[in-house]
PATORKE-983600 format. One record per atom (N, C-alpha, C): residue number from 1; residue in one letter; chain; atom name; x, y, z. Coordinates in steps of 0.001 Angstrom, whole numbers, plus 524288, in hexadecimal, padded with zeros to 5 digits. Example, Ala and Ser with C-alpha at 12.3 -4.5 7.8 and 13.67 -1.06 7.14 Angstrom:
REM residues 2
REC n res chain atom x y z
REC 1 A A N 83386 7E9C6 81E78 $
REC 1 A A CA 8300C 7EE6C 81E78 $
REC 1 A A C 83390 7F31C 81E78 $
REC 2 S A N 83232 7F736 81BA8 $
REC 2 S A CA 83566 7FBDC 81BE4 $
REC 2 S A C 83264 8001E 81EBE $
***
This chain:
REM residues 174
REC n res chain atom x y z
REC 1 X A N F4E11 61C69 1E971 $
REC 1 X A CA F4A35 61C64 1E553 $
REC 1 X A C F46C9 62139 1E5D4 $
REC 2 X A N F4596 623B2 1E17D $
REC 2 X A CA F426C 62864 1E172 $
REC 2 X A C F3CBA 62725 1E272 $
REC 3 X A N F3A73 629F8 1E627 $
REC 3 X A CA F34EC 6293C 1E758 $
REC 3 X A C F31B0 62B18 1E2AE $
REC 4 X A N F2D6E 62833 1E18A $
REC 4 X A CA F29F2 62991 1DD43 $
REC 4 X A C F2486 62AE2 1DF59 $
REC 5 X A N F21BF 62E0F 1DC64 $
REC 5 X A CA F1C56 62F43 1DDC1 $
REC 5 X A C F1963 62A17 1DE61 $
REC 6 X A N F1664 629A3 1E292 $
REC 6 X A CA F13E0 624B7 1E3D1 $
REC 6 X A C F0EA2 6241F 1E105 $
REC 7 X A N F0E00 61F95 1DE8A $
REC 7 X A CA F091F 61E4F 1DBE8 $
REC 7 X A C F0815 6187E 1DC2D $
REC 8 X A N F033C 6171C 1DB46 $
REC 8 X A CA F01B6 61197 1DAD0 $
REC 8 X A C EFFC6 610B9 1D545 $
REC 9 X A N F0149 60C6A 1D2FD $
REC 9 X A CA EFF47 60B08 1CDC9 $
REC 9 X A C EF9EB 6088A 1CE9F $
REC 10 X A N EF5EF 60AED 1CC39 $
REC 10 X A CA EF0A3 608D4 1CCCB $
REC 10 X A C EEEFC 60580 1C826 $
REC 11 X A N EF238 60580 1C416 $
REC 11 X A CA EF12A 60210 1BFAE $
REC 11 X A C EF470 60377 1BB0A $
REC 12 X A N EF473 5FFDE 1B73B $
REC 12 X A CA EF74D 600A7 1B252 $
REC 12 X A C EF3CB 5FEEB 1ADD1 $
REC 13 X A N EF456 601D4 1A99D $
REC 13 X A CA EF15D 60056 1A4F0 $
REC 13 X A C EF3E7 602D2 1A027 $
REC 14 X A N EF4CE 5FF99 19C31 $
REC 14 X A CA EF6E3 6017D 19731 $
REC 14 X A C EFBC4 604EE 197D4 $
REC 15 X A N EFF56 6035E 19B34 $
REC 15 X A CA F0434 60646 19BED $
REC 15 X A C F03B5 60B16 19F65 $
REC 16 X A N EFF1C 60BEE 1A1A5 $
REC 16 X A CA EFE25 6106C 1A51A $
REC 16 X A C EFDC7 60E7C 1AAB4 $
REC 17 X A N F0068 61136 1AE2A $
REC 17 X A CA F0014 61003 1B3BF $
REC 17 X A C EFC98 6140B 1B650 $
REC 18 X A N EF8A8 6124C 1B925 $
REC 18 X A CA EF550 615DE 1BC10 $
REC 18 X A C EF73D 615EC 1C1B9 $
REC 19 X A N EF838 61A9F 1C3B2 $
REC 19 X A CA EFAAD 61B32 1C8D5 $
REC 19 X A C EF77C 61ECA 1CC5E $
REC 20 X A N EF7A3 61D9F 1D15E $
REC 20 X A CA EF564 62108 1D55E $
REC 20 X A C EFA19 6233E 1D85F $
REC 21 X A N EFB39 6283E 1D7A6 $
REC 21 X A CA EFF76 62ACF 1DA6E $
REC 21 X A C EFD8B 62C9D 1DFC7 $
REC 22 X A N F00DD 62BDC 1E3A7 $
REC 22 X A CA EFFCA 62DE7 1E8E7 $
REC 22 X A C F003D 633D5 1E8BD $
REC 23 X A N EFDE3 63691 1EC95 $
REC 23 X A CA EFEC3 63C29 1ECFC $
REC 23 X A C F04B2 63D2C 1ED7F $
REC 24 X A N F0656 6418E 1EB4C $
REC 24 X A CA F0BEA 642E0 1EB85 $
REC 24 X A C F0C93 648C1 1EB48 $
REC 25 X A N F116C 64A8F 1EC4E $
REC 25 X A CA F129D 65012 1EC4B $
REC 25 X A C F1676 65113 1E7C6 $
REC 26 X A N F156A 65543 1E4D6 $
REC 26 X A CA F18E1 656C4 1E08F $
REC 26 X A C F1B46 65C13 1E1A5 $
REC 27 X A N F1FF3 65CE0 1DFC9 $
REC 27 X A CA F2237 66211 1DF44 $
REC 27 X A C F22B0 662E0 1D962 $
REC 28 X A N F20C0 6675A 1D784 $
REC 28 X A CA F205D 6682A 1D1EC $
REC 28 X A C F224F 66D84 1D051 $
REC 29 X A N F23C1 66DEC 1CB59 $
REC 29 X A CA F2538 672D7 1C8FA $
REC 29 X A C F2335 672C8 1C363 $
REC 30 X A N F2109 6772D 1C1AB $
REC 30 X A CA F1F5D 677AA 1BC40 $
REC 30 X A C F237F 67AF3 1B96C $
REC 31 X A N F2568 678C6 1B525 $
REC 31 X A CA F29C3 67B3F 1B256 $
REC 31 X A C F286E 67BFA 1AC9A $
REC 32 X A N F2AE0 67FE2 1AA25 $
REC 32 X A CA F2A3A 68079 1A482 $
REC 32 X A C F2DC5 67C9D 1A19E $
REC 33 X A N F2C91 67BBD 19CCA $
REC 33 X A CA F2FE2 67865 199B8 $
REC 33 X A C F2C7E 67497 19693 $
REC 34 X A N F2F05 671B0 19331 $
REC 34 X A CA F2C23 66DCA 1903B $
REC 34 X A C F2C04 668B4 19352 $
REC 35 X A N F295C 664E8 1913E $
REC 35 X A CA F289E 65FED 193FB $
REC 35 X A C F2DC2 65D67 19597 $
REC 36 X A N F319F 65D95 1923D $
REC 36 X A CA F3683 65ADF 1934F $
REC 36 X A C F3A28 65DF8 196DB $
REC 37 X A N F39F9 6633D 196B4 $
REC 37 X A CA F3DA5 66664 199DE $
REC 37 X A C F3B72 667AF 19F39 $
REC 38 X A N F3663 66810 19FCE $
REC 38 X A CA F33FC 669C4 1A4CC $
REC 38 X A C F3596 66675 1A980 $
REC 39 X A N F35ED 66142 1A918 $
REC 39 X A CA F377C 65E3E 1ADBC $
REC 39 X A C F3CDC 65FE0 1AFE6 $
REC 40 X A N F407B 66135 1AC66 $
REC 40 X A CA F45A1 662E6 1AE4B $
REC 40 X A C F4545 6682B 1B121 $
REC 41 X A N F420C 66BAF 1AF3A $
REC 41 X A CA F414A 670B3 1B1D7 $
REC 41 X A C F3EB0 67000 1B738 $
REC 42 X A N F3B0E 66C62 1B780 $
REC 42 X A CA F3848 66B7B 1BC5A $
REC 42 X A C F3B5B 66867 1C06E $
REC 43 X A N F3EDC 6653C 1BEA1 $
REC 43 X A CA F41A6 661B1 1C20E $
REC 43 X A C F44F6 664A0 1C61C $
REC 44 X A N F47E6 6688E 1C44B $
REC 44 X A CA F4B84 66B5E 1C7C7 $
REC 44 X A C F48E8 66DC7 1CC7D $
REC 45 X A N F44C3 670F2 1CBE9 $
REC 45 X A CA F426D 67331 1D0A8 $
REC 45 X A C F4012 66F11 1D444 $
REC 46 X A N F3E4C 66AB8 1D220 $
REC 46 X A CA F3C2E 66696 1D563 $
REC 46 X A C F4094 663D6 1D870 $
REC 47 X A N F44F0 662FF 1D5E7 $
REC 47 X A CA F4967 6609D 1D8AA $
REC 47 X A C F4B53 66444 1DD09 $
REC 48 X A N F4B67 6695E 1DBE0 $
REC 48 X A CA F4D00 66D17 1DFFC $
REC 48 X A C F493C 66CD5 1E4AB $
REC 49 X A N F442E 66C59 1E392 $
REC 49 X A CA F4049 66BF9 1E7D3 $
REC 49 X A C F415F 66730 1EB3E $
REC 50 X A N F420E 6629C 1E8D4 $
REC 50 X A CA F42E1 65DF3 1EC21 $
REC 50 X A C F4851 65DD2 1EE8F $
REC 51 X A N F4BE7 66109 1EC74 $
REC 51 X A CA F513C 66158 1EE9A $
REC 51 X A C F5196 66523 1F332 $
REC 52 X A N F4D23 6675F 1F4BE $
REC 52 X A CA F4D04 66ACB 1F946 $
REC 52 X A C F4BC7 6706C 1F823 $
REC 53 X A N F4AE5 671D4 1F337 $
REC 53 X A CA F4974 67728 1F1F6 $
REC 53 X A C F437D 677B3 1F286 $
REC 54 X A N F41DF 6774C 1F779 $
REC 54 X A CA F3C64 6780F 1F8EC $
REC 54 X A C F3C6E 67B03 1FE18 $
REC 55 X A N F3804 67CF7 1FFCA $
REC 55 X A CA F3805 68060 20462 $
REC 55 X A C F39A2 67DA3 2096E $
REC 56 X A N F395F 6786F 20994 $
REC 56 X A CA F3B2E 67584 20E26 $
REC 56 X A C F40D6 673C9 20DAF $
REC 57 X A N F4335 67485 20914 $
REC 57 X A CA F4884 672A0 2082F $
REC 57 X A C F48D7 66CB8 2086A $
REC 58 X A N F4479 66A20 20795 $
REC 58 X A CA F442D 66474 2081E $
REC 58 X A C F45DD 661B0 20316 $
REC 59 X A N F4942 65DC7 203A6 $
REC 59 X A CA F4AB7 65A8C 1FF35 $
REC 59 X A C F46C2 65621 1FEC7 $
REC 60 X A N F4532 654F9 1FA09 $
REC 60 X A CA F411B 6511A 1F8FF $
REC 60 X A C F4330 64D34 1F506 $
REC 61 X A N F422B 64847 1F5DE $
REC 61 X A CA F4415 6442B 1F259 $
REC 61 X A C F4183 644A4 1ECF9 $
REC 62 X A N F449C 6436F 1E90B $
REC 62 X A CA F42A3 64327 1E39F $
REC 62 X A C F3F21 63E6C 1E32C $
REC 63 X A N F3AEE 63F01 1E04E $
REC 63 X A CA F3761 63AB6 1DF53 $
REC 63 X A C F3675 63A44 1D96B $
REC 64 X A N F3342 63686 1D7E2 $
REC 64 X A CA F31EF 635DE 1D269 $
REC 64 X A C F2C12 634E0 1D21E $
REC 65 X A N F29B5 63628 1CDDE $
REC 65 X A CA F2BD1 6388B 1C93B $
REC 65 X A C F2BEF 63E74 1C998 $
REC 66 X A N F2E2F 640D9 1C57C $
REC 66 X A CA F2D85 64668 1C4A3 $
REC 66 X A C F28C9 646D1 1C0F7 $
REC 67 X A N F24D8 649D8 1C2B9 $
REC 67 X A CA F202B 64A8D 1BF8D $
REC 67 X A C F2095 64F56 1BC1B $
REC 68 X A N F1E1D 64F14 1B79C $
REC 68 X A CA F1E3D 6534F 1B3C0 $
REC 68 X A C F18D3 653D9 1B17B $
REC 69 X A N F1681 65877 1B206 $
REC 69 X A CA F1167 6599E 1AFA0 $
REC 69 X A C F1230 65E1C 1ABE1 $
REC 70 X A N F10A7 65D5D 1A6EF $
REC 70 X A CA F1112 66183 1A30E $
REC 70 X A C F0C4C 66512 1A3A8 $
REC 71 X A N F0D18 669B7 1A5A7 $
REC 71 X A CA F08D8 66D84 1A65B $
REC 71 X A C F0747 66FE7 1A119 $
REC 72 X A N F0B25 67099 19DB4 $
REC 72 X A CA F0A6D 67288 19866 $
REC 72 X A C F0F54 670DF 1956C $
REC 73 X A N F0FC0 67291 19084 $
REC 73 X A CA F1487 6712F 18D9F $
REC 73 X A C F195C 673BB 18FCB $
REC 74 X A N F18B1 6780C 192C1 $
REC 74 X A CA F1D47 67AE2 194A9 $
REC 74 X A C F1D7B 67B7F 19A98 $
REC 75 X A N F1A24 678B6 19D6F $
REC 75 X A CA F1A37 678CD 1A32A $
REC 75 X A C F1949 67350 1A52B $
REC 76 X A N F1C9E 671AE 1A8D8 $
REC 76 X A CA F1C75 66C5A 1AAD2 $
REC 76 X A C F1D3B 66C64 1B0AA $
REC 77 X A N F1A3B 6692A 1B365 $
REC 77 X A CA F1AE5 6689D 1B902 $
REC 77 X A C F1DEC 663A8 1BA1B $
REC 78 X A N F224A 66450 1BCD9 $
REC 78 X A CA F25AC 65FF1 1BE55 $
REC 78 X A C F2525 65F4C 1C433 $
REC 79 X A N F2493 65A7E 1C60D $
REC 79 X A CA F23AB 6598A 1CB9F $
REC 79 X A C F26DB 65506 1CDAB $
REC 80 X A N F289F 6558F 1D277 $
REC 80 X A CA F2AE5 65148 1D577 $
REC 80 X A C F26C2 64F6C 1D958 $
REC 81 X A N F267E 64A5C 1DA0F $
REC 81 X A CA F2344 6480E 1DE2F $
REC 81 X A C F2695 6481E 1E31A $
REC 82 X A N F2473 64A29 1E747 $
REC 82 X A CA F2756 64A24 1EC31 $
REC 82 X A C F26D3 644E7 1EEEF $
REC 83 X A N F2A79 6435E 1F25F $
REC 83 X A CA F2A2D 63E54 1F4E8 $
REC 83 X A C F24F8 63D88 1F7BC $
REC 84 X A N F2368 63894 1F82E $
REC 84 X A CA F1E59 6373D 1FA6D $
REC 84 X A C F1D75 6396D 1FFEA $
REC 85 X A N F21B2 639EE 202F8 $
REC 85 X A CA F2109 63BCF 2085A $
REC 85 X A C F2094 641B7 208B3 $
REC 86 X A N F203F 6444A 20422 $
REC 86 X A CA F1FA1 649FF 20419 $
REC 86 X A C F19E4 64B65 20501 $
REC 87 X A N F18C2 64DA4 20972 $
REC 87 X A CA F1374 64F59 20A78 $
REC 87 X A C F1309 6553D 209C9 $
REC 88 X A N F171E 657FC 20B56 $
REC 88 X A CA F1749 65DA6 20AA7 $
REC 88 X A C F1C4B 65F08 207D8 $
REC 89 X A N F1BD6 66010 202C4 $
REC 89 X A CA F206A 66147 1FF9C $
REC 89 X A C F228F 6669E 2013A $
REC 90 X A N F27AE 66713 20183 $
REC 90 X A CA F29E6 66C53 2029D $
REC 90 X A C F2836 67039 1FE67 $
REC 91 X A N F272D 674EE 20016 $
REC 91 X A CA F25C3 67907 1FC4F $
REC 91 X A C F2A65 67A38 1F8D2 $
REC 92 X A N F296C 67AD8 1F3BC $
REC 92 X A CA F2DBF 67C03 1F031 $
REC 92 X A C F3010 68187 1F14D $
REC 93 X A N F351E 681F6 1F078 $
REC 93 X A CA F37AC 6870F 1F112 $
REC 93 X A C F3723 68A2A 1EBEE $
REC 94 X A N F35DE 6879E 1E7AB $
REC 94 X A CA F353D 68A44 1E293 $
REC 94 X A C F2F6A 68AA7 1E153 $
REC 95 X A N F2DD9 68F3A 1DFAA $
REC 95 X A CA F2841 69034 1DEB8 $
REC 95 X A C F25FF 68D11 1DA42 $
REC 96 X A N F294C 68B2B 1D699 $
REC 96 X A CA F2730 68842 1D230 $
REC 96 X A C F25E1 6828E 1D38E $
REC 97 X A N F278B 680C9 1D81A $
REC 97 X A CA F265E 67B78 1D9C2 $
REC 97 X A C F2173 67B5B 1DD14 $
REC 98 X A N F1EA1 6771B 1DC99 $
REC 98 X A CA F19F5 6763D 1DFD6 $
REC 98 X A C F1A16 670B7 1E1F1 $
REC 99 X A N F17BA 66FE6 1E678 $
REC 99 X A CA F16E0 66A9A 1E884 $
REC 99 X A C F1109 669C8 1E8EC $
REC 100 X A N F0F65 6651A 1E800 $
REC 100 X A CA F09C9 663E9 1E852 $
REC 100 X A C F08E7 65E19 1E949 $
REC 101 X A N F04B5 65D2B 1EC39 $
REC 101 X A CA F030C 657C4 1ED52 $
REC 101 X A C EFFA0 655E8 1E8D2 $
REC 102 X A N F00B1 6514C 1E700 $
REC 102 X A CA EFDA6 64EDD 1E2E2 $
REC 102 X A C EFA81 64A7A 1E55E $
REC 103 X A N EF551 64A99 1E4CC $
REC 103 X A CA EF23F 64664 1E71C $
REC 103 X A C EF2FF 64141 1E419 $
REC 104 X A N EF101 63D18 1E62E $
REC 104 X A CA EF13E 63815 1E372 $
REC 104 X A C EEF01 638CE 1DDEE $
REC 105 X A N EF173 63631 1DA30 $
REC 105 X A CA EEFF4 636E8 1D4C2 $
REC 105 X A C EF08F 631BF 1D1D8 $
REC 106 X A N EED1D 630D3 1CE1A $
REC 106 X A CA EED7C 62C28 1CAD2 $
REC 106 X A C EEF4D 62DD6 1C575 $
REC 107 X A N EF322 62AF8 1C355 $
REC 107 X A CA EF544 62C3D 1BE34 $
REC 107 X A C EF59D 62763 1BACF $
REC 108 X A N EF5CA 62863 1B5BD $
REC 108 X A CA EF744 6246E 1B1E8 $
REC 108 X A C EFCF1 6258F 1B07D $
REC 109 X A N F0034 62190 1B05B $
REC 109 X A CA F05C6 6224C 1AF69 $
REC 109 X A C F07BC 61ED7 1AB12 $
REC 110 X A N F0B2C 62115 1A7FA $
REC 110 X A CA F0E08 61E16 1A401 $
REC 110 X A C F13CE 61F02 1A511 $
REC 111 X A N F16C4 61AC9 1A573 $
REC 111 X A CA F1C67 61B19 1A655 $
REC 111 X A C F1F44 61AB4 1A127 $
REC 112 X A N F23CE 61D60 1A0DF $
REC 112 X A CA F272B 61CCF 19C60 $
REC 112 X A C F2CBB 61E24 19DFD $
REC 113 X A N F3073 61C25 19B25 $
REC 113 X A CA F35E8 61D34 19C3A $
REC 113 X A C F380B 62090 197E6 $
REC 114 X A N F3CC1 62277 198BD $
REC 114 X A CA F3F5D 62561 194C0 $
REC 114 X A C F3F45 62B3C 19586 $
REC 115 X A N F4035 62E10 19141 $
REC 115 X A CA F40C1 633AF 1913D $
REC 115 X A C F3BAE 6368E 1920A $
REC 116 X A N F3C2B 63BAF 19250 $
REC 116 X A CA F37E1 63F23 193C8 $
REC 116 X A C F36AE 64313 18F81 $
REC 117 X A N F374F 64183 18A86 $
REC 117 X A CA F35E6 6450E 1864D $
REC 117 X A C F3014 645E9 18654 $
REC 118 X A N F2E62 64AAE 18538 $
REC 118 X A CA F28E2 64C07 18588 $
REC 118 X A C F2592 648AB 181F8 $
REC 119 X A N F2733 647DF 17D25 $
REC 119 X A CA F23FB 644CB 1798F $
REC 119 X A C F232F 63F30 17B8C $
REC 120 X A N F2724 63D0F 17DE7 $
REC 120 X A CA F26D6 637BD 17FF2 $
REC 120 X A C F2331 6377E 184A2 $
REC 121 X A N F23CA 63B19 1883F $
REC 121 X A CA F2088 63B2F 18CED $
REC 121 X A C F1ACF 63C2E 18B77 $
REC 122 X A N F19F1 63FC4 187F3 $
REC 122 X A CA F149C 64112 18650 $
REC 122 X A C F11F6 63C7E 18382 $
REC 123 X A N F1517 6393D 18100 $
REC 123 X A CA F12D0 63497 17E88 $
REC 123 X A C F108B 630F3 182B1 $
REC 124 X A N F136E 6302E 186FE $
REC 124 X A CA F116F 62CF1 18B41 $
REC 124 X A C F0C8C 62F74 18DAC $
REC 125 X A N F0C95 634A4 18E34 $
REC 125 X A CA F07FE 6375A 19033 $
REC 125 X A C F034C 6367C 18CB5 $
REC 126 X A N F03E8 63730 1879F $
REC 126 X A CA EFF9B 63682 183D6 $
REC 126 X A C EFD72 63100 18413 $
REC 127 X A N F00ED 62D20 18447 $
REC 127 X A CA EFF2B 627B3 1848E $
REC 127 X A C EFBFE 626BA 1897F $
REC 128 X A N EFDB6 62914 18DDD $
REC 128 X A CA EFAD2 62856 192C7 $
REC 128 X A C EF574 62AE1 1927B $
REC 129 X A N EF52A 62FA3 19056 $
REC 129 X A CA EF006 6322D 18FA4 $
REC 129 X A C EEC64 62EBA 18C67 $
REC 130 X A N EEE5F 62CB4 1880A $
REC 130 X A CA EEB1E 6296C 184A4 $
REC 130 X A C EE948 62479 18773 $
REC 131 X A N EECC4 621F8 18A3D $
REC 131 X A CA EEB5E 61D28 18D11 $
REC 131 X A C EE736 61E41 19135 $
REC 132 X A N EE7EF 6226C 19429 $
REC 132 X A CA EE414 623A3 19841 $
REC 132 X A C EDEBB 624D5 195D6 $
REC 133 X A N EDEB3 627C1 19185 $
REC 133 X A CA ED9C8 62906 18EE4 $
REC 133 X A C ED71B 62410 18D04 $
REC 134 X A N EDA1D 6206B 18AC7 $
REC 134 X A CA ED7BD 61B99 188E3 $
REC 134 X A C ED5A3 6182E 18D32 $
REC 135 X A N ED7C3 618AD 191E6 $
REC 135 X A CA ED5E9 615B6 19672 $
REC 135 X A C ED171 61882 19925 $
REC 136 X A N ED063 61D62 197BE $
REC 136 X A CA ECC5A 62072 19A63 $
REC 136 X A C ECE20 622AD 19F99 $
REC 137 X A N ED34A 62324 1A078 $
REC 137 X A CA ED55A 62541 1A55A $
REC 137 X A C ED562 62B3E 1A4F0 $
REC 138 X A N ED328 62DE5 1A8CC $
REC 138 X A CA ED2E2 63385 1A8D0 $
REC 138 X A C ED7B8 635E8 1AB50 $
REC 139 X A N EDA51 6394E 1A85E $
REC 139 X A CA EDEE2 63C1F 1AA54 $
REC 139 X A C EDD0B 640AC 1ADCC $
REC 140 X A N EDFFC 6419D 1B1F8 $
REC 140 X A CA EDE43 645AF 1B5AC $
REC 140 X A C EE245 649F3 1B6A5 $
REC 141 X A N EE6AA 649CA 1B402 $
REC 141 X A CA EEAA2 64DCC 1B507 $
REC 141 X A C EEEC1 64DFB 1B0D2 $
REC 142 X A N EF277 6517C 1B1A4 $
REC 142 X A CA EF6B4 65269 1ADE2 $
REC 142 X A C EFA65 64DB3 1ADC0 $
REC 143 X A N EFCAA 64CDF 1A93B $
REC 143 X A CA F008C 648C8 1A87D $
REC 143 X A C F055C 64A22 1ABC6 $
REC 144 X A N F077D 64629 1AE51 $
REC 144 X A CA F0C1F 646BC 1B191 $
REC 144 X A C F1059 6431D 1AF2C $
REC 145 X A N F14D7 6454E 1AE21 $
REC 145 X A CA F1934 6423E 1AC53 $
REC 145 X A C F1CAF 64138 1B0FF $
REC 146 X A N F1EC3 63C84 1B162 $
REC 146 X A CA F21E4 63B1B 1B5E9 $
REC 146 X A C F2725 638DF 1B42A $
REC 147 X A N F2B4E 63AE6 1B693 $
REC 147 X A CA F30A5 638F4 1B599 $
REC 147 X A C F32DA 636FA 1BAA9 $
REC 148 X A N F3540 63268 1BA67 $
REC 148 X A CA F3742 62FDD 1BF23 $
REC 148 X A C F3D2B 63004 1BF9A $
REC 149 X A N F3FF3 63133 1BB79 $
REC 149 X A CA F4586 6308F 1BB84 $
REC 149 X A C F487E 63597 1BA6B $
REC 150 X A N F4D6A 635DA 1BC4A $
REC 150 X A CA F509A 63A7D 1BB35 $
REC 150 X A C F5218 63AC7 1B56C $
REC 151 X A N F5350 63F74 1B393 $
REC 151 X A CA F5478 64020 1AE06 $
REC 151 X A C F594D 63D36 1AC25 $
REC 152 X A N F5CDE 63BD7 1AFB4 $
REC 152 X A CA F6198 63914 1AE0A $
REC 152 X A C F60BC 63334 1AD4E $
REC 153 X A N F5C4B 6312E 1AEE1 $
REC 153 X A CA F5B23 62B95 1AE29 $
REC 153 X A C F5A45 62AA2 1A851 $
REC 154 X A N F5C8F 62689 1A618 $
REC 154 X A CA F5BBA 62583 1A08D $
REC 154 X A C F55F2 62526 19F28 $
REC 155 X A N F5481 62789 19AD3 $
REC 155 X A CA F4F00 627EE 19924 $
REC 155 X A C F4BF9 622EB 19959 $
REC 156 X A N F4E34 61EAF 19769 $
REC 156 X A CA F4B57 619B7 1972F $
REC 156 X A C F49FA 617B8 19CA1 $
REC 157 X A N F4CD3 6197B 1A0A2 $
REC 157 X A CA F4BDF 617B0 1A5FA $
REC 157 X A C F4834 61B57 1A8F9 $
REC 158 X A N F46DC 61FC1 1A6B1 $
REC 158 X A CA F438A 6237E 1A977 $
REC 158 X A C F3DE6 621B1 1A9B6 $
REC 159 X A N F3B7D 622C0 1AE16 $
REC 159 X A CA F35ED 62184 1AEF2 $
REC 159 X A C F32D8 62687 1AEA7 $
REC 160 X A N F2F12 626AD 1AB21 $
REC 160 X A CA F2BB5 62B31 1AA5C $
REC 160 X A C F2611 6294D 1AA38 $
REC 161 X A N F227A 62CF7 1AB3B $
REC 161 X A CA F1D02 62B98 1AB21 $
REC 161 X A C F19BE 63033 1A94A $
REC 162 X A N F1536 62EF1 1A70C $
REC 162 X A CA F1108 632C5 1A612 $
REC 162 X A C F0CA3 63133 1A9BE $
REC 163 X A N F0AC6 634EE 1ACC7 $
REC 163 X A CA F0694 63401 1B08B $
REC 163 X A C F01FA 63797 1AF3A $
REC 164 X A N EFD4C 63570 1AF34 $
REC 164 X A CA EF89F 6389F 1AE6E $
REC 164 X A C EF4E0 63782 1B2EC $
REC 165 X A N EF368 63B93 1B5E2 $
REC 165 X A CA EEF7E 63ACB 1B9F3 $
REC 165 X A C EEA4E 638F6 1B790 $
REC 166 X A N EE7D7 6352D 1BA20 $
REC 166 X A CA EE2F9 63309 1B809 $
REC 166 X A C EDEF5 63263 1BC63 $
REC 167 X A N EDA17 63207 1BAC3 $
REC 167 X A CA ED5BF 630E8 1BE5C $
REC 167 X A C ED5B3 62B00 1BF53 $
REC 168 X A N ED6E4 62969 1C430 $
REC 168 X A CA ED732 623AE 1C511 $
REC 168 X A C ED221 620C2 1C403 $
REC 169 X A N ECDB4 6237F 1C467 $
REC 169 X A CA EC8B9 620CA 1C376 $
REC 169 X A C EC7F0 61F69 1BDBA $
REC 170 X A N ECB22 621A3 1BA30 $
REC 170 X A CA ECAA6 62083 1B49C $
REC 170 X A C ECE8E 61C7F 1B29D $
REC 171 X A N ED1E5 61A93 1B628 $
REC 171 X A CA ED5BD 61691 1B48A $
REC 171 X A C ED2DF 61168 1B3F0 $
REC 172 X A N ED378 60ED5 1AF59 $
REC 172 X A CA ED0C5 609CF 1AEB1 $
REC 172 X A C ED2A9 605C2 1B274 $
REC 173 X A N ECF90 601B7 1B326 $
REC 173 X A CA ED12F 5FD5A 1B67A $
REC 173 X A C ED662 5FB4C 1B495 $
REC 174 X A N EDA06 5FAA2 1B824 $
REC 174 X A CA EDF48 5F8F2 1B68A $
REC 174 X A C EE057 5F36E 1B861 $
***
């Protein structure tokens, strides 16, 4: 079974799951492209990194999810979460890759299945923004899109999420 980024569910409300993610390490690459094509461009250098194309030649297990942050309409950061026991990530052999420690973070999450068309994903994002605003929850960071399954898995069975970092002190009583 593929290891997943560790989090605790701190509550649910109106179809939104509020989560506290443990600190974790990411390996990331920022790539050009549109929303739908960028993940494919980013995936290959990340797979090469975990397959041993790093300065230590270390092979690293694949984990889930693959994170996607849209930096602009034509630049996207794609990230793999490294296994929990990673304290010192091997330095990347490619200059476009970076590794970084992410501190504990609280997010609001909406799950959905199916395909990854931009209009569809953005609809879930918009609904989450509206719901958080109506609850008075303060957003604290960029929207993160999360994919859990390989591209060959049938769309209806795919697990996807929209995550928005939030200020935990503004989450209503759950």
